[in-house]
C-alpha positions in Angstrom: 93.9 35.6 134.6 97.0 34.5 132.7 95.1 31.6 131.1 92.4 34.0 129.7 95.0 36.4 128.3 97.0 33.6 126.7 93.9 32.2 125.1 92.9 35.6 123.6 96.3 36.1 122.1 96.5 32.6 120.8 93.4 33.0 118.7 94.5 36.3 117.2 96.0 36.3 113.7 98.3 39.0 112.3 97.8 40.8 109.0 99.4 39.1 106.1 102.5 40.9 104.7 100.7 41.7 101.4 97.8 43.4 103.2 100.2 45.3 105.5 102.2 46.5 102.5 99.0 47.7 100.7 97.8 49.6 103.8 101.2 51.1 104.2 101.4 52.3 100.6 97.9 53.7 100.7 98.6 55.7 103.9 101.9 57.0 102.3 100.0 58.1 99.1 97.4 59.9 101.2 100.0 61.7 103.2 102.0 62.7 100.1 98.9 64.2 98.4 98.0 66.1 101.6 101.5 67.5 101.8 101.6 68.5 98.1 98.3 70.4 98.5 99.6 72.2 101.6 102.9 73.1 99.9 101.1 74.3 96.8 99.0 76.6 99.0 102.0 78.1 100.7 103.9 78.6 97.4 100.8 80.4 96.0 101.0 83.0 98.7 104.6 83.8 97.9 104.4 83.8 94.1 101.6 86.4 93.7 102.7 89.5 91.8 101.2 92.8 90.5 101.4 93.8 86.9 99.9 97.1 85.8 99.2 97.9 82.2 98.6 101.4 80.9 95.3 101.0 78.9 95.0 104.6 77.7 96.4 108.0 78.5 95.5 111.4 77.1 95.5 115.1 77.9 92.8 117.6 77.2 93.0 121.4 77.3 89.8 122.8 78.8 88.1 126.0 77.7 89.3 127.8 80.8 92.9 127.0 80.0 93.4 124.3 82.5 94.5 120.7 81.6 92.9 117.4 82.4 95.0 114.3 82.1 93.3 110.9 82.1 95.2 107.6 82.6 93.6 104.2 82.8 95.6 101.5 84.6 94.7 97.8 84.5 95.9 95.3 87.0 96.6 92.1 85.1 98.7 90.5 87.8 97.8 87.9 90.4 97.7 90.3 93.4 96.0 93.6 94.2 98.1 96.6 93.3 98.1 99.8 95.3 99.3 103.1 93.8 101.0 105.0 96.6 102.0 108.2 94.9 102.5 109.9 91.5 105.6 111.7 90.3 105.1 114.5 87.8 108.4 115.4 86.0 110.3 113.7 88.9 108.5 115.6 91.7 105.7 114.3 93.9 102.3 115.6 92.8 101.8 117.3 96.2 104.8 119.5 95.6 102.8 121.4 93.0 100.2 122.4 95.6 96.5 121.2 95.8 95.4 124.5 94.1 97.5 123.8 91.1 97.3 120.0 90.6 94.9 117.4 92.0 94.3 113.7 91.3 91.1 111.6 91.5 90.7 109.1 93.0 92.7 110.1 96.1 95.9 108.2 96.8 96.7 105.5 97.9 94.3 103.7 95.5 94.0 100.0 95.3 93.4 98.3 91.9 91.9 94.8 92.4 93.1 91.8 90.3 91.7 92.0 86.8 90.1 95.4 87.3 90.9 98.9 85.8 91.1 102.3 87.5 90.9 105.6 85.8 93.1 108.4 87.3 92.3 112.0 86.4 94.8 114.7 87.1 93.6 118.3 87.0 96.3 120.8 86.2 96.1 124.6 86.5 96.8 126.2 83.1 99.3 128.6 84.6 101.5 125.7 85.8 102.4 124.3 82.4 101.9 125.5 78.8 100.8 123.7 75.7 103.5 121.5 74.2 105.0 120.7 77.6 105.9 117.0 78.0 104.7 115.4 81.2 106.6 112.5 82.6 104.2 110.7 85.0 105.3 107.8 87.2 102.8 105.8 89.2 104.6 104.2 92.1 103.1 101.1 93.6 103.3 99.7 97.1 105.4 96.8 95.7 108.1 99.3 94.8 107.5 99.4 91.0 107.2 102.5 88.8 104.8 102.6 85.9 105.8 105.5 83.6 103.5 107.5 81.2 104.8 110.3 78.9 102.2 112.8 77.6 102.4 116.1 75.7 100.0 118.7 76.8 97.8 119.9 73.9 
């Protein structure tokens, strides 16, 4: 048995140092590329952000004396943005009562990446008078406030 084993190993040749070096460098490059793609994917998850732009905002006085406020928000960031609540003159919209002030669409509302969402706030005419300035703040789930100032017509 020893003779057979020694004969097998005697006829075997090792890789030349040049070929071994080329193989080692190739494996190292493949591993480095794989690690860089993996790290890039992880970094992408942590560097996403929301950025909301106010595209347009205006207020209209209806024939019945009520006001309609229209605000269009566009998400130009790299992550979906969710509007949690709206402050009107520093107070949450709900403080005014649903019979005096409502918003459409209902909150929380998500704005996908690259998309726009139009928010319409219906205000009872007895709550504010013409010429009143409204300070609206749209608060996002990321903790950012997006202010809009409007004067009621």
